[in-house]
C-alpha positions in Angstrom: 0.0 0.0 0.0 1.4 3.4 -1.0 1.5 6.2 1.6 1.4 9.9 1.0 4.3 12.1 2.2 2.6 15.3 1.2 -0.2 15.8 3.8 1.9 18.6 5.4 1.0 20.7 2.3 -2.8 20.3 2.9 -4.2 23.7 4.1 -7.6 24.8 5.3 -8.6 26.5 2.1 -11.9 27.7 0.6 -12.7 27.0 -3.1 -11.8 29.8 -5.5 -14.9 29.1 -7.5 -18.4 27.7 -6.6 -19.6 28.0 -10.2 -17.4 25.3 -11.7 -13.9 24.7 -13.1 -12.2 28.1 -12.9 -10.1 27.4 -16.0 -13.0 26.0 -18.1 -15.1 29.0 -17.1 -12.4 31.3 -18.3 -12.2 29.7 -21.8 -15.8 28.7 -22.2 -15.2 25.0 -22.0 -17.0 22.2 -20.2 -16.1 19.8 -17.4 -17.2 16.4 -16.1 -16.3 16.4 -12.4 -14.6 19.0 -10.1 -11.6 18.8 -7.9 -10.2 21.3 -5.4 -6.5 21.8 -4.7 -5.9 21.4 -1.0 -2.9 23.7 -1.1 -4.6 26.8 -2.5 -8.3 26.1 -3.1 -8.1 26.2 -6.9 -11.2 24.4 -8.4 -10.5 22.6 -11.6 -11.8 19.7 -13.8 -10.9 16.0 -13.5 -9.0 13.9 -15.9 -12.2 12.7 -17.5 -12.8 16.3 -18.6 -11.5 17.5 -22.0 -8.9 19.9 -20.5 -7.7 18.0 -17.3 -7.2 21.3 -15.5 -6.7 19.7 -12.0 -3.7 17.7 -13.2 -2.4 20.7 -15.1 -2.7 22.8 -12.0 -0.8 20.3 -9.9 1.9 19.9 -12.5 2.3 23.7 -12.9 2.3 24.6 -9.2 3.7 21.4 -7.5 0.6 21.4 -5.3 0.2 17.6 -4.7 -3.1 16.9 -3.1 -6.7 17.5 -4.4 -10.1 16.4 -3.2 -13.3 15.6 -5.0 -15.9 18.4 -5.1 -18.6 16.1 -6.1 -21.6 15.7 -3.8 -21.3 12.7 -1.5 -17.6 12.1 -2.2 -14.9 12.8 0.4 -11.8 11.3 -1.1 -8.4 13.0 -1.6 -5.7 12.1 -4.2 -2.0 12.8 -4.1 -0.6 13.3 -7.6 3.0 12.8 -6.5 2.5 9.5 -4.7 -0.4 8.4 -7.0 -2.6 7.3 -4.1 -5.8 8.0 -2.4 -5.1 9.7 1.0 
């Protein structure tokens, strides 16, 4: 079982958007599911979405941990360790 060594980067943050994927909204695109960065609160779309903004955000900022923004879901994912945390 893989463990995550990045939980120290998780912050108590508020989402930067409640309307949807911040990046998709800016370019007029669509998304499938939403994720929130737990380092800065950036809301972005999942890898099933056309633009994969959550992964792009993590890669561009080195923010490792996201959580699902979908109703009824409470999981978190670490991009670096590639595991649910």
